[in-house]
N, C-alpha and C positions, 0 to 999 in steps of 0.2 A: 504493499500499500504506500502510496506517495504521501509525504509529510506536508504538513500545512507551511511551514516555514521556506517557502521558496518562490522564485518567480517563474511563472511559465510564459514563455514567448509564444504567441499565436500569430501565424502568417495567413491572412485571409486571401485567398485567390480571386483575381479579379479578371474575367466576370465569372459568376458563379449562379447557381439557382436558376430560377425562370428564365426561359426564353421567349420570343415572341409568338411562337406556335402554342405554347403553354398557356401564356396569358389570353391569348385569343379563344383557346378552347375553353378556359375556365369563364371567360367573359360570355361565351355563347351561352352557356349553362345558366349563369346568374340572369342574363338579360332574357332567355327563354322562360325562365322562372317568373320574372316580373312581368313580362308581356302575356303570357299564356296562362299563368297560375300553376302551381303545383297539382299533381305531380307531372314531371316530364320525365321521359325513359331515355336513358344513354345506355347504348350497346357497347359492353366492355368497360373498363375504367376509362374515364375522359383522359386521365394521365396516369403515368404510373406512380402514384403517391397515395397513401393510406390517409394522410392528414387532409389532402385535398379532397379526397372522396368522401371521406367522414364530413367534413364540412359542408359539402354540397349535398349530401344525404339529409343533413339536418335542416336544409333549406327547402326540401322537398324534391331532389333529384333521386330517381330510383335506377339502380344499375342492374343489367341484365346481360346474360351472356348470349342470348339469341333474339332474333325479331319474333320468334313464335313466342316468346315471354311477354311481349308487349300487348296492351289490351287494344281492341278496335279504337281507332279515333285518336289515341294518344299521340301528343308530340313525342318525336323520335330523333335523337341526337346520335350521330355516328362520330366515335371518339377521334383525337388527334392523329391516331395511327392510321386512319384509313380503313377502308372495308372494300370487300370484293364486289365485282358487278351483280354476282349472284345474289349476295344478301341484299344490295339495295334494290334489285328487282324484285325480290320477296316482299320488301317493305312497300314498294310502289304497288305491286300487286294487290296487296291488302289496303291500299289508300292510306297509308299512314303519311301523317305531314312530317317530312323530313328536314332536319337541320344538319348540314354537314360541317363537323368541326375538323374535318381532315387538315391537317397542317399544309398550307400551300406549297412547301418545299418538298413534302411527300407526293403531294398531288403531281409535281413537276417530274418526279421521278415516274409516275404512272404514264404521264403523257410521252415521256421519251420511250419507254419501253413500247408503248402502243406505235409509236412511230416505226421502230425499228421492226416490230413485227409485220407492219403494213407493207415493208419494204422486203417481205420474206426471209428475214434474219431469224436464226436461233438466237433467244434472248437468254442471256446469264444473268442471274440475279445473285450478288454476292451479299450474304446475309446468313442470318440466324434462323433455323427452321422453329417454327411455333411462335415466333415473335408476331404479335398483331399486325406490326408495320409489313413483315414480310408476306405473311398469309392474305393481307389486303393486296398487296402489290402483285402477288402471284394470281390473285383472281381479277384483275384489271387488263391483264395484257393477254390478248386473243391467241389461242394456240399453247398458253402455259410458257413456264419459264424452267431452265435448269438452274437448280439452287446449288449454291457453292458457298463453304464455310471456310474452308481451308485450302492451301495449295495443293494438298494431297487431292481434293475433290476434282481438280482440273485433270488429273490423268485419267479419272473415269469417265470424263464427260463423252457423250456420242451425240454428234450433231450430223445434220442432213448434208450441209455443204460447209466444210472448213473455211471456205472463204467468204461465208455469209454468216458471221457471227457477231453479235453486239452484246454490250453487258451494261446493267445499271446497277447500283448500290443501294443497300439500307442507309438510311441518312445518318445513324447513330453509331457507327463503328469506328473503330480505331483508323485515323489517318495512315499511320504507318502499315498497319496490316493490311489494309484495303490496297495499298500501292503496291506491296509485295505479290497480293494475289492478281491484282491487275497484270503485273509483270509477268507472271507465270502463265498468265491466260494469253497474253501476246506472245509469248514464247512459244507457246503450242500453237496458235491460231495468229500468225502476223498480220493479218489483215483485219483483226477484230477491232470494232469500234466502239466508243463509248466517252464518257466524261472525265476521264481519268478520276479525281478525287472530288471534282466539283459538286457531286451529288451527297457528299458528306456536308451536312448543313454547316452554316456560319457559327451557330451557337456550339455545335459539337466540336468544331475546330478551335474556336476561341477557349472554350472550357480545357481542352485537351492541353493547349499552349500554355494556359495559365498554371496548370499542374506542373508542367515541365519547367516553368519560370521559378517554382517554389521548391522544388523537391530536392534540388542541391543543398539547400540550406535548412531543411528541416530534419528531425530526428524520427518523427512518424508522420502519415497522411491519414487524416480521416476525412471520409467522401460521405456526406449526408445524402440518402437516396435510397429508393426502394431496391429490394433484392432482384427483383425481375426487371429493373431499368437497364436497358442496354448501355446507355450513353453514361449512367452511373458505375456500372461495372467497367467500363473502358477507362475511367478515370482512376479507379482503383489499380487496375492492371499497368496502367503508365507509372504509377508509383512503385508497384512492386519490381517492375523491370528496371527501375531506375536504383534498385538495392535499398529503397526505404520501406520499412514495415508499414502495409497500408490496409486500411479498414473501411469496408463499405457499412454504414449504420443507417437504420430507419430514423433513429432520433436519439436524444440524448440519452434516454435510458439503456439504449444499447452500448453505451461505452463502457469497456471493462477497465476498472482501475488498474489492474496490472499492466496495461498496454503502457502506462505513463511510467513506469519504474525507470528511474535513470534518464528520463525526458526532459529535455529543456527547450527546445522548440517544436511547435506542433503546426503543421499546415493542415489548412481547413478549406474544403471547397464543398460543392454540392452540385447534384445532376440536374438537369434542365427541368425537372418536374418538382424538384423541392421547393418548398416555400421557404424565404428568408427567415421565418420565425423561427424554423427548425435549429438554424444556425445559431440564431441569439438563445435558444434554450440549451444549444450544447456548450455555449461560452458559459453560461450561468453555471452550468453542471460542474466546468473546469474549475471555477473559483472555490470548488468544495475541496481542491488539490493543492491550491496555492494562489498567490496573486497573479493574476492574468494580465499581461500586457499585449494589446492588439495592435497590428500594424495592417493595413489593407494594401497589398501590393499593386504597384501601377499595372494596369492593363488595358485591353480594349474596352471602350465605352461604347455599350451596344443602344441604338436609338431606332432600330427596326421595329415598325408596326404593320401587321396585316390586317387587310379589310375584313369586316365582319359579313356574314351571309346577308342577303338582301332582305330575308324576313326579319332582321333584326336591327335595322338601322332605324333611326328614330321617325322617319315618315312613311314607314312601312305600315299598312294596315294590321290592326290588333287581330289577327286570324292566320293561322299557321296555314302555309301553303306548301305543297310538295316542294321539295328543294332539288336542285340539280347541280352538275358540275360546272 
């Protein structure tokens, strides 16, 4: 256990926490609740964070796994991760009023994949099986995709025409890992076309770089985020790969005091779905183990904002309509 008579230096990564896509998704649910009244139904977690989901539940949002769980006529919101064409068609067939909270950068990946498919190319999706964003992207590209997670997966690829291969990426992956997979893909299919690492969203890249900027100066790294958050896991991995003990925690209660033994400098960041209040609660918890000296490290200042769906702009009629992409 760490004694009380010590000073713990905390380096706060900049940027950290909410990105524009997450802020937009949360605002969509909150505005829908105000405009149409509770309950509104959200397919899957709107973003990967228990605190955010619990807060929206308390306001009247109901989170479900399938469209079939949504009552007839209920306002239906698709999560920031995106959803497949089949799921959207199912909702439309039932006449559900749809509001799409898909992050615009995820929608951009969908469109790029669709363009490649329309040109007869085999589309390779670099991502993690089972992740909601990946499942949504797979279901948006006609003819399906070849999912690869590692360099080893490239060797097993079977395509119709080696000269007609394209690729897109899950937005929340590690820049370095994706670059290596893309290079392996191009080594096997020299004519493969794709966006390099541009489909890894600005927020993912900025948060990864912020971690790289602080890990050289810290004894441990604490990443606040959900265990099922892809971008949060990548932040932890970057710390570990730098030789720094790194831990992904949901909140302050998950902090293990033994991690602090012999530690003088702690780096703290948060995944793109983690609210700032979780960071502040963690800092308060750290005061139990000594005086805390906080420094926010200089980094990128993000000012990006995404437009809201038309159903939720101030001059929209107070009646839900079937949304579209």
